[in-house]
C-alpha positions as CSV (number, residue, x, y, z in Angstrom):
1,M,152.9,-6.0,46.8
2,Q,155.4,-8.8,46.2
3,K,154.9,-10.1,49.7
4,K,151.2,-10.2,49.0
5,Y,151.6,-12.5,46.0
6,I,154.1,-14.7,47.9
7,D,151.7,-15.1,50.8
8,Y,149.0,-15.9,48.3
9,F,151.2,-18.6,46.7
10,L,152.2,-20.1,50.1
11,H,148.6,-20.3,51.2
12,Q,147.5,-22.1,48.1
13,S,150.4,-24.5,48.2
14,Q,149.7,-25.5,51.7
15,I,146.1,-26.3,50.9
16,A,147.0,-28.1,47.6
17,G,149.6,-30.2,49.4
18,H,147.0,-31.3,52.0
19,I,144.5,-32.3,49.2
20,S,147.1,-34.2,47.2
21,G,148.4,-36.0,50.2
22,R,144.8,-37.0,51.0
23,D,144.1,-38.5,47.5
24,I,147.2,-40.8,47.3
25,P,145.1,-44.1,47.5
26,K,142.7,-43.0,44.8
27,R,145.6,-42.0,42.4
28,L,147.4,-45.3,43.0
29,A,144.3,-47.4,42.3
30,T,143.6,-45.4,39.1
31,A,147.2,-45.9,37.9
32,I,147.0,-49.7,38.4
33,V,143.8,-49.9,36.4
34,M,145.2,-47.8,33.6
35,T,148.4,-49.9,33.4
36,G,146.3,-53.0,33.0
37,M,144.3,-51.3,30.2
38,C,147.6,-50.4,28.4
39,H,148.7,-54.0,28.7
40,F,145.5,-55.3,27.1
41,A,145.7,-52.6,24.4
42,G,149.2,-53.8,23.5
43,F,151.2,-51.0,25.1
44,T,152.6,-52.9,28.1
45,I,156.1,-51.3,28.2
46,T,154.9,-47.7,27.9
47,G,152.2,-48.4,30.4
48,V,154.6,-49.8,33.0
49,V,157.0,-46.9,32.4
50,A,154.2,-44.4,33.0
51,F,153.3,-46.3,36.2
52,L,156.8,-46.3,37.5
53,C,157.2,-42.6,36.8
54,M,153.9,-42.0,38.7
55,V,155.1,-44.1,41.7
56,A,158.5,-42.2,41.8
57,L,156.7,-38.9,41.7
58,E,154.4,-39.9,44.5
59,F,157.4,-41.1,46.5
60,I,159.0,-37.6,46.1
61,A,155.7,-35.8,46.7
62,Y,154.6,-37.7,49.9
63,P,156.9,-35.9,52.5
64,L,156.3,-32.5,50.8
65,N,152.5,-32.9,50.9
66,K,152.7,-34.3,54.5
67,R,154.7,-31.2,55.5
68,A,152.1,-28.9,53.8
69,S,149.3,-30.7,55.7
70,Q,150.7,-29.4,59.0
71,F,148.8,-26.1,59.0
72,E,150.2,-25.0,62.3
73,N,153.6,-24.8,60.6
74,H,153.7,-22.3,57.7
75,L,155.4,-23.4,54.5
76,T,158.6,-21.7,53.4
77,L,158.9,-20.4,49.8
78,P,161.3,-23.2,48.6
79,S,159.0,-25.8,50.1
80,A,155.9,-24.2,48.4
81,I,157.8,-24.2,45.0
82,A,158.6,-27.9,45.5
83,V,155.0,-28.7,46.3
84,F,153.8,-26.9,43.2
85,G,156.4,-28.5,41.0
86,V,155.9,-32.1,42.1
87,N,152.1,-31.9,42.0
88,W,152.2,-30.3,38.5
89,T,154.6,-33.0,37.2
90,A,152.5,-35.8,38.8
91,M,149.8,-34.9,36.2
92,L,152.1,-36.1,33.3
93,P,151.9,-39.9,34.0
94,F,148.1,-39.9,34.2
95,L,147.8,-37.9,31.0
96,T,150.4,-40.2,29.4
97,F,148.0,-43.2,30.0
98,A,145.3,-41.3,28.1
99,I,147.5,-40.4,25.2
100,I,148.7,-44.1,24.9
101,L,145.2,-45.4,24.8
102,A,144.2,-42.8,22.2
103,Q,146.6,-44.6,19.8
104,A,145.0,-48.0,20.2
105,D,143.4,-49.8,17.3
106,S,140.2,-50.6,19.3
107,L,137.5,-48.0,19.8
108,P,136.7,-49.0,23.4
109,F,140.4,-48.3,24.4
110,I,140.3,-45.0,22.6
111,L,137.1,-44.0,24.4
112,A,138.7,-45.1,27.7
113,G,141.6,-42.7,27.0
114,F,139.3,-39.8,26.4
115,F,137.2,-40.6,29.4
116,L,140.4,-40.6,31.5
117,A,141.5,-37.2,30.1
118,F,138.1,-35.6,30.6
119,G,137.9,-37.2,34.1
120,I,141.2,-35.7,35.0
121,S,140.1,-32.2,34.0
122,V,136.8,-32.6,36.0
123,H,138.8,-33.8,39.0
124,V,141.2,-30.8,38.8
125,S,138.4,-28.3,38.4
126,N,136.4,-29.7,41.3
127,T,139.5,-30.2,43.6
128,F,141.5,-27.0,42.9
129,G,138.7,-24.7,41.7
130,L,139.4,-22.3,44.5
131,L,143.2,-22.5,44.1
132,P,143.8,-20.6,40.8
133,L,147.5,-21.3,40.5
134,Y,147.1,-25.0,40.8
135,N,143.8,-25.2,39.0
136,W,144.9,-23.4,35.8
137,S,148.4,-24.9,35.6
138,Q,147.0,-28.5,35.8
139,M,143.9,-27.7,33.6
140,T,146.2,-26.4,30.9
141,L,148.0,-29.8,30.8
142,A,144.7,-31.7,30.8
143,F,143.2,-29.7,27.9
144,G,146.5,-29.8,26.0
145,A,146.5,-33.6,26.3
146,I,142.9,-33.8,25.0
147,F,143.8,-31.8,21.8
148,L,146.9,-33.9,21.4
149,M,144.8,-37.0,21.6
150,L,142.4,-35.6,19.0
151,W,145.3,-34.8,16.6
152,V,146.8,-38.3,17.0
153,L,143.4,-39.9,16.4
154,S,142.8,-37.8,13.3
155,Q,146.1,-39.0,11.9
156,D,145.5,-42.7,12.3
157,Y,141.8,-43.3,12.7
158,V,140.2,-42.4,9.3
159,P,137.5,-45.0,8.5
160,G,134.4,-43.3,7.3
161,S,135.7,-39.8,8.0
162,N,137.3,-36.8,6.3
163,P,139.5,-34.0,7.7
164,V,136.7,-31.5,7.7
165,E,134.6,-33.6,10.1
166,W,137.4,-33.4,12.7
167,I,136.3,-29.8,13.2
168,I,133.3,-31.2,15.1
169,P,135.2,-33.0,18.0
170,V,137.6,-30.0,18.2
171,T,134.6,-27.6,18.5
172,M,133.0,-29.9,21.2
173,A,136.3,-29.9,23.1
174,F,136.4,-26.1,23.0
175,I,132.8,-26.0,24.2
176,Y,133.7,-28.3,27.0
177,I,136.6,-26.2,28.0
178,F,134.5,-23.0,27.9
179,N,131.8,-24.7,30.0
180,T,134.4,-25.9,32.5
181,F,135.7,-22.4,32.9
182,D,132.2,-21.0,33.3
183,T,131.3,-23.7,35.8
184,M,134.4,-22.8,37.9
185,N,133.6,-19.1,37.8
186,L,130.0,-19.9,38.9
187,Q,131.5,-22.2,41.6
188,K,133.6,-19.2,42.8
189,D,130.6,-17.0,42.8
190,T,128.6,-19.6,44.8
191,H,131.5,-19.8,47.2
192,R,131.5,-16.0,47.6
193,A,127.8,-16.0,48.2
194,L,128.1,-18.7,50.8
195,D,130.9,-16.8,52.4
196,R,128.8,-13.7,52.5
197,A,125.9,-15.6,54.0
198,R,128.3,-17.1,56.5
199,Q,129.6,-13.7,57.4
200,D,126.1,-12.4,57.7
201,A,125.1,-15.3,59.9
202,N,128.1,-14.7,62.1
203,A,127.3,-11.0,62.3
204,R,123.7,-11.9,63.4
205,L,125.0,-14.4,65.9
206,M,127.3,-11.7,67.3
207,A,124.5,-9.2,67.4
208,L,122.3,-11.8,69.3
209,E,125.1,-12.6,71.6
210,N,125.6,-8.8,72.3
211,L,121.9,-8.5,72.9
212,S,121.8,-11.4,75.3
213,R,124.7,-9.8,77.2
214,S,123.5,-6.2,77.3
215,D,120.5,-4.4,78.9
216,S,118.2,-3.3,76.1
217,L,117.1,-0.1,77.9
218,T,120.4,1.4,79.1
219,G,122.9,-0.3,76.8
220,L,125.0,-1.5,79.8
221,M,126.0,-5.1,80.2
222,N,123.5,-7.2,82.0
223,R,123.9,-9.5,85.0
224,R,125.0,-12.5,82.9
225,A,127.8,-10.5,81.2
226,F,128.7,-8.8,84.5
227,D,129.1,-12.2,86.3
228,E,131.5,-13.3,83.5
229,V,133.5,-10.0,83.8
230,V,133.7,-10.4,87.6
231,Q,135.2,-13.9,87.2
232,S,137.7,-12.7,84.5
233,M,138.9,-9.6,86.4
234,M,139.2,-11.3,89.7
235,H,141.4,-13.9,88.1
236,Q,143.4,-11.2,86.3
237,H,144.0,-9.1,89.4
238,A,144.3,-12.0,92.0
239,N,148.0,-11.3,92.6
240,K,147.6,-7.5,92.6
241,Q,145.4,-5.2,94.6
242,G,142.2,-7.1,93.6
243,V,139.0,-5.7,92.3
244,T,136.2,-3.8,94.1
245,A,132.5,-4.2,93.5
246,F,130.0,-1.4,94.1
247,L,126.3,-2.5,94.1
248,V,124.0,0.6,93.7
249,D,120.3,0.4,94.6
250,L,117.9,3.2,93.9
251,D,115.6,4.2,96.8
252,G,112.2,5.6,95.9
253,F,112.3,4.5,92.2
254,K,108.9,2.6,92.3
255,P,106.8,5.7,93.4
256,I,108.2,7.5,90.3
257,N,107.1,4.6,88.1
258,D,103.7,4.5,89.7
259,S,103.1,8.3,89.8
260,Y,104.5,9.4,86.4
261,G,104.5,6.2,84.4
262,H,107.1,3.8,82.9
263,E,108.5,6.4,80.6
264,A,109.6,8.5,83.6
265,G,111.1,5.4,85.2
266,D,112.9,4.6,82.0
267,A,114.3,8.1,81.8
268,V,115.6,7.8,85.3
269,L,117.3,4.5,84.6
270,C,118.9,5.8,81.5
271,A,120.2,8.9,83.3
272,I,121.6,6.9,86.1
273,A,123.4,4.6,83.7
274,E,124.9,7.6,81.9
275,R,126.1,9.1,85.1
276,L,127.7,5.8,86.3
277,E,129.6,5.5,83.0
278,Q,130.9,9.0,83.4
279,L,132.0,8.2,87.0
280,A,133.8,5.0,86.0
281,H,137.5,5.0,85.8
282,R,139.4,3.6,82.8
283,G,139.0,-0.2,82.8
284,D,135.9,-0.2,85.1
285,K,132.9,-2.1,84.1
286,V,129.3,-0.8,84.6
287,A,126.2,-3.0,84.5
288,R,122.5,-3.0,85.2
289,V,122.0,-6.1,87.3
290,G,118.4,-5.8,88.3
291,G,115.3,-3.6,87.9
292,D,116.7,-0.6,89.7
293,E,120.1,-2.1,90.7
294,F,123.4,-1.2,89.1
295,A,126.9,-2.4,89.6
296,I,130.4,-1.2,89.0
297,L,133.5,-3.4,89.1
298,S,136.8,-1.5,89.4
299,S,140.4,-2.5,89.5
300,N,141.6,1.0,90.3
301,I,140.6,1.1,94.0
302,T,143.6,0.7,96.2
303,S,142.1,1.0,99.7
304,I,139.0,1.1,101.7
305,K,139.3,4.9,101.9
306,D,139.4,5.1,98.1
307,A,136.3,2.8,97.9
308,R,134.4,5.0,100.3
309,N,135.3,8.2,98.6
310,H,134.3,6.8,95.2
311,A,131.0,5.6,96.7
312,K,130.4,9.2,98.0
313,Q,130.9,10.4,94.5
314,I,128.4,7.9,93.2
315,V,125.8,8.9,95.8
316,E,126.3,12.6,95.1
317,A,126.1,12.2,91.3
318,L,123.1,10.0,91.3
319,S,121.2,12.0,93.9
320,A,121.0,15.1,91.6
321,T,117.6,15.6,90.1
322,I,116.7,14.2,86.7
323,P,114.6,16.4,84.3
324,F,111.6,14.8,82.7
325,E,108.8,16.7,81.0
326,Q,109.1,19.9,83.1
327,K,109.5,17.9,86.2
328,Q,112.6,17.3,88.4
329,L,112.7,13.6,89.5
330,A,114.9,12.5,92.3
331,V,115.8,9.1,93.8
332,G,117.8,8.0,96.8
333,V,120.9,5.9,96.5
334,S,122.3,3.1,98.6
335,V,125.8,1.6,97.8
336,G,127.2,-1.7,99.0
337,I,130.9,-2.3,98.6
338,A,132.9,-5.5,98.7
339,R,136.7,-5.8,98.0
340,Q,138.5,-8.9,96.7
341,G,140.4,-10.5,99.6
342,P,140.2,-13.2,102.2
343,D,136.5,-12.4,102.9
344,A,135.6,-12.4,99.2
345,S,138.0,-14.5,97.2
346,T,135.5,-15.9,94.6
347,P,132.9,-14.1,92.4
348,P,129.9,-15.4,94.4
349,E,131.5,-14.3,97.6
350,L,132.3,-10.8,96.2
351,L,128.9,-10.2,94.8
352,S,127.1,-11.7,97.8
353,G,129.2,-9.4,100.1
354,A,128.3,-6.3,98.0
355,D,124.6,-7.4,98.1
356,Q,124.7,-7.8,101.9
357,A,126.5,-4.4,102.3
358,M,123.9,-2.7,100.1
359,Y,121.0,-4.2,102.1
360,L,122.5,-2.7,105.3
361,A,123.3,0.5,103.5
362,K,119.6,1.0,102.8
363,Q,119.1,1.1,106.6
364,E,121.8,3.7,107.1
365,T,120.4,7.2,108.0
366,D,123.3,9.3,107.0
367,T,125.6,8.1,104.2
368,H,123.7,5.1,102.8
369,I,127.2,3.5,102.2
370,K,128.3,0.2,103.6
371,I,131.6,-1.8,103.1
372,Y,131.3,-5.5,103.5
373,D,133.2,-7.0,106.5
374,K,132.5,-10.7,106.9
375,S,133.3,-10.8,110.6
376,A,130.8,-7.9,111.3
377,F,128.0,-9.1,109.1
378,P,125.3,-11.6,110.0
379,V,125.7,-15.1,108.6
380,R,123.5,-15.5,105.5
381,P,121.2,-18.5,105.2
382,S,122.8,-21.3,103.2
383,L,121.5,-24.0,100.8
384,E,121.5,-26.4,103.7
385,D,119.2,-24.0,105.6
386,R,116.9,-24.0,102.6
387,R,116.9,-27.8,102.6
388,I,116.1,-27.9,106.3
389,L,113.2,-25.5,105.9
390,I,111.7,-27.5,103.0
391,E,112.0,-30.7,105.0
392,A,110.4,-29.0,108.0
393,M,107.4,-28.1,105.9
394,E,107.1,-31.5,104.2
395,T,107.3,-33.4,107.5
396,G,104.7,-31.2,109.3
397,Q,107.1,-29.5,111.7
398,I,105.9,-26.1,110.4
399,V,102.2,-25.8,110.7
400,P,99.7,-23.1,111.5
401,H,98.5,-22.3,115.0
402,Y,95.3,-20.3,115.5
403,Q,94.8,-17.2,117.6
404,P,91.2,-16.2,118.2
405,K,89.5,-13.0,117.1
406,V,86.8,-12.0,119.5
407,D,83.6,-9.9,119.8
408,I,84.6,-7.4,122.4
409,K,81.1,-7.2,123.9
410,T,80.2,-10.8,124.1
411,G,83.7,-12.5,124.2
412,K,82.5,-14.8,121.5
413,I,85.1,-16.1,119.0
414,I,84.3,-14.8,115.6
415,G,87.3,-16.3,113.9
416,F,91.0,-17.0,114.0
417,E,94.3,-15.8,112.5
418,A,96.5,-18.6,111.3
419,L,100.1,-18.0,112.7
420,S,102.7,-20.5,111.7
421,R,104.9,-22.2,114.3
422,W,107.9,-24.5,113.9
423,Q,108.1,-27.4,116.3
424,H,111.9,-27.7,115.9
425,P,113.3,-31.1,116.9
426,T,116.1,-29.6,119.1
427,R,115.1,-25.9,119.7
428,G,111.5,-26.4,120.7
429,L,108.6,-24.3,119.4
430,L,109.8,-21.4,117.3
431,S,107.8,-18.3,116.4
432,P,107.8,-16.9,112.8
433,L,110.5,-14.4,113.7
434,H,112.9,-17.3,113.8
435,F,112.2,-18.6,110.3
436,I,110.1,-16.2,108.1
437,P,113.1,-14.0,107.4
438,M,115.0,-17.0,106.2
439,M,112.0,-18.1,104.1
440,N,112.1,-14.7,102.4
441,E,115.8,-14.6,101.8
442,L,115.9,-18.1,100.4
443,A,113.0,-17.3,98.0
444,L,110.6,-19.8,99.7
445,Q,107.8,-17.3,100.2
446,G,105.6,-19.0,97.5
447,S,106.2,-22.5,98.8
448,F,105.5,-21.4,102.4
449,M,102.3,-19.6,101.4
450,A,101.0,-22.7,99.5
451,H,102.0,-25.0,102.4
452,T,100.2,-22.7,104.9
453,A,97.1,-22.4,102.8
454,R,96.8,-26.2,102.3
455,H,97.0,-26.8,106.1
456,V,94.5,-24.1,106.8
457,M,92.0,-25.5,104.4
458,K,92.4,-29.0,105.8
459,D,92.0,-27.6,109.4
460,L,89.0,-25.6,108.4
461,N,87.4,-28.6,106.8
462,R,88.1,-30.6,110.0
463,M,86.4,-28.0,112.2
464,V,83.4,-27.8,110.0
465,Q,83.2,-31.6,109.8
466,N,83.1,-31.6,113.7
467,G,80.0,-29.4,113.6
468,L,81.9,-26.3,114.7
469,N,81.7,-22.7,113.3
470,P,85.3,-21.4,112.8
471,G,84.1,-18.0,111.7
472,Q,86.6,-16.1,109.6
473,V,90.1,-17.6,109.5
474,S,92.8,-15.2,108.3
475,I,95.9,-16.1,106.3
476,N,98.7,-13.6,105.8
477,M,99.4,-13.2,102.1
478,S,102.9,-13.1,100.7
479,E,104.1,-10.7,98.0
480,V,104.9,-13.6,95.7
481,T,101.3,-14.9,95.9
482,L,99.6,-11.7,95.1
483,A,102.0,-10.2,92.6
484,T,102.7,-13.2,90.4
485,L,100.4,-15.2,88.2
486,L,102.0,-18.5,89.2
487,G,101.5,-17.8,92.9
488,R,97.9,-16.6,92.5
489,D,97.0,-19.6,90.3
490,E,98.5,-22.0,92.9
491,L,96.5,-20.5,95.7
492,F,93.3,-20.7,93.6
493,S,93.9,-24.3,92.9
494,I,94.2,-25.0,96.7
495,I,91.0,-23.2,97.7
496,D,89.1,-24.6,94.7
497,R,89.3,-28.0,96.4
498,Y,87.0,-26.7,99.2
499,P,84.5,-24.4,97.5
500,E,82.1,-24.6,100.4
501,L,84.7,-23.1,102.8
502,R,85.6,-20.0,100.9
503,H,83.3,-17.8,102.9
504,H,85.3,-18.7,106.0
505,L,88.5,-17.4,104.5
506,T,90.1,-14.0,104.9
507,F,93.4,-13.0,103.2
508,E,95.4,-10.4,105.2
509,I,97.5,-8.1,103.1
510,T,100.2,-5.7,104.5
511,E,100.8,-2.4,102.9
512,D,104.4,-3.0,102.1
513,I,103.2,-5.3,99.3
514,F,101.9,-2.2,97.5
515,I,105.2,-0.5,97.8
516,A,107.2,-3.5,96.6
517,R,105.1,-4.4,93.5
518,A,103.0,-2.8,90.8
519,S,99.7,-1.7,92.2
520,D,97.7,-2.8,89.2
521,I,98.7,-6.5,89.7
522,I,97.7,-6.2,93.4
523,R,94.4,-4.7,92.6
524,Q,93.6,-7.4,90.1
525,S,94.5,-10.1,92.6
526,I,92.3,-8.5,95.3
527,L,89.4,-8.2,92.9
528,M,89.7,-11.9,91.8
529,F,89.8,-13.2,95.4
530,R,86.8,-11.1,96.5
531,Q,84.9,-12.3,93.4
532,A,85.7,-15.9,94.4
533,G,84.0,-15.3,97.8
534,V,87.2,-14.7,99.9
535,R,87.3,-11.7,102.3
536,V,90.3,-9.4,102.1
537,S,91.8,-7.6,105.1
538,L,94.3,-4.7,105.2
539,D,96.8,-5.6,108.0
540,D,98.8,-3.1,110.1
541,F,96.3,-0.4,109.2
542,G,97.4,3.1,110.1
543,T,101.2,2.5,109.8
544,G,101.7,3.0,106.0
545,Y,102.1,6.4,104.2
546,A,99.4,5.6,101.8
547,S,96.8,3.6,103.8
548,L,94.0,6.1,103.3
549,Q,94.8,6.2,99.6
550,H,94.5,2.5,99.4
551,L,91.2,2.6,101.2
552,K,90.0,5.0,98.5
553,E,91.2,2.9,95.5
554,L,90.6,-0.6,96.7
555,E,87.8,-2.5,98.4
556,F,88.6,-4.2,101.7
557,D,86.2,-6.2,103.9
558,E,88.3,-5.7,107.1
559,L,90.9,-3.5,108.6
560,K,93.4,-4.6,111.3
561,L,94.5,-1.9,113.7
562,D,98.3,-2.1,114.2
563,T,99.5,-3.4,117.5
564,G,101.5,-0.2,118.1
565,F,98.4,1.9,118.5
566,V,96.8,-0.6,121.0
567,R,100.0,-0.9,123.0
568,D,100.1,2.9,123.7
569,L,96.5,3.1,124.9
570,G,96.4,4.6,128.4
571,I,100.1,5.7,128.0
572,D,100.2,8.1,125.1
573,P,97.1,10.4,124.7
574,A,97.9,10.7,121.0
575,A,97.2,6.9,120.6
576,S,93.7,7.3,121.9
577,V,93.0,10.1,119.5
578,L,94.3,8.1,116.5
579,V,92.5,5.0,117.5
580,E,89.2,6.8,117.8
581,G,89.7,8.4,114.4
582,L,90.5,5.1,112.8
583,V,87.4,3.4,114.4
584,T,85.3,6.3,113.0
585,I,86.8,5.8,109.5
586,S,86.1,2.1,109.5
587,R,82.5,2.7,110.7
588,G,82.0,5.3,107.9
589,L,83.4,2.9,105.3
590,Q,81.2,0.1,106.7
591,V,84.3,-2.1,107.1
592,D,85.0,-4.3,110.1
593,L,87.9,-3.2,112.3
594,I,89.9,-5.6,114.5
595,A,92.3,-4.2,117.1
596,E,95.4,-6.4,117.4
597,G,97.7,-6.8,120.4
598,V,95.2,-6.5,123.2
599,E,97.0,-7.7,126.3
600,T,95.4,-5.9,129.2
601,E,91.9,-5.3,130.6
602,Q,92.5,-1.5,130.4
603,Q,93.2,-1.7,126.6
604,R,90.1,-3.8,126.2
605,D,87.9,-1.4,128.1
606,M,89.2,1.7,126.3
607,L,88.6,0.0,122.9
608,L,85.1,-0.9,124.0
609,D,84.4,2.7,125.0
610,M,85.7,3.9,121.6
611,G,83.2,1.7,119.8
612,C,85.7,-1.0,118.6
613,K,83.8,-4.2,118.0
614,Y,86.4,-6.9,117.5
615,V,89.8,-7.5,119.1
616,Q,92.6,-10.0,119.1
617,G,95.5,-10.6,121.5
618,Y,97.0,-12.5,124.4
619,Y,94.2,-11.1,126.7
620,Y,92.0,-13.6,124.9
621,G,94.5,-16.3,124.3
622,A,97.6,-17.3,122.4
623,A,97.8,-19.1,119.1
624,L,97.2,-22.8,119.6
625,P,97.6,-26.0,117.4
626,I,94.5,-27.3,115.6
627,D,93.6,-29.9,118.2
628,E,93.5,-27.4,121.0
629,T,91.7,-24.9,118.8
630,I,89.0,-27.5,118.2
631,L,88.7,-28.0,122.0
632,R,88.5,-24.2,122.5
633,L,85.7,-23.9,120.0
634,S,83.9,-26.9,121.5
635,A,84.1,-25.4,124.9
636,E,82.7,-22.1,123.7
637,D,79.7,-24.0,122.3
638,I,79.0,-25.2,125.9
639,S,79.4,-21.8,127.6
640,Q,80.3,-18.2,126.7
641,P,82.7,-16.9,129.3
642,T,84.2,-13.5,129.5
643,G,87.7,-12.6,128.5
644,Q,89.6,-13.7,131.6
645,E,87.5,-16.8,132.0
646,K,88.1,-17.7,128.3
647,Q,91.9,-17.6,128.9
648,S,91.5,-20.3,131.6
649,V,89.3,-22.4,129.4
650,A,91.8,-22.2,126.6
């Protein structure tokens, strides 16, 4: 208890010393003015003595107050007592000025003395109101001086007054003192209210900060917080065994969301989060870093063997079914692992390594676990690669070429498919296999789609302006375009510039888009494009697990038979059966069917016998630039050769 009061006194003394040291110029100026007043009132000697006493006390107080102002160095008890004593004593010369003036024969000087005394009490209450020891000790002196001045005045200044009337100023003095005390108490109450408001605001800020750093569904830290933790822990364990990052991706999560609703998906995510926290060792950090991606950062893994064993535990725990409304839901798990070391010495390298390992783990057929090894992993595209791709699009190096779609009976071109090619300055003409994967990995799908669409619309307009009929020109749609409002709106803005050409457009959609994104958004996009007059084609028909379901739920104008079926015609009897069945389905749905990948006369003849109307492939010509495509169309207007003859014309 005694220590508590001592600390209380030390704390107040340090603040009081700082305030007193700050106000030295103001006190000196006031003392000079009051000395002058005492001189004019006829009290020169006493005024000068009071001034000299004040200067002496300030000289003594200066080093003490300066020491107290150094908050990084706590005051000792003797120093605090000295600060208290010298600041309390320093009040006396100022009050002496007031008492001297109260004895003057002139009313203005008397009033000046009282103004000084009351001003000193106001200054003390405002300055030290939150420091009770200093406030009350100095206020007692000030109020005592006021009553002494009233007594002195009552003894000498009696014109027109009687002793009873002096009760009035004394009462007013008491009222002033009471009001001062009440004001100080209210000031303390206001301070407490402000302090509570400040604490409440800080608590709210902390809550918002926690909210911005945590996942609202699972309660785990989010990607932002996890990135900060990675940097901190990697620095902390840099000279030890390092840290290990586990990136966990759920396989088959979207079908659960689509089939059973978002509540089921949320239940799965919460269960996964709970299991990961149970698996985590002491000091490990668990986060949800994406929609169905989780991460664990551990400093307890000492070897690759330990990392692999821990990953197996993760896979085993997360693969167990999750109960939801009398159902047992199950997801697959892929785990990518990266360990701090020469291959991953920075947070971006560690997380990128875990991400690359996780991507390859999804392709594993047995364990679905992969440990990052920089020497064995493919080189990831860099920001420089991104710049080069953007420049290639802007300078016209990457442009669409056009492969014909042909009526199998007449050999007449009914349209084209736009297939991009890159005229590389050093590597020559590159097919999409050389740059589309980089486009996807560098998040350039949207830019590439818009770039392709702009070129196709210009080329279409050019063909029409030349009096040619391009038929139906197909553009392969990216996931970003169909499943985001921004991508969809950008595409609409491009085709809206050529409203008369919409009926020449066909948008090809592959089935993996439905698997990657919410079906509702895809349905809405397809409906909007068809309402705008654009045909929609389902590409790679027959290869997806839900192709027939999509045919039932969505309206398509065209189906494109996957190249794999055509390639096996005449080789695998099953291919013929499947193709005949798919041709029958398209005929029943009254939807055009185009067989891709026709390269031989035998394939062409078999498709003709099966009733397939339209084909596409190298048998009828490769994809050509726009200038050669215009020549090809112009030549067809002159004559209508058969397939082999058309190749030579092209």
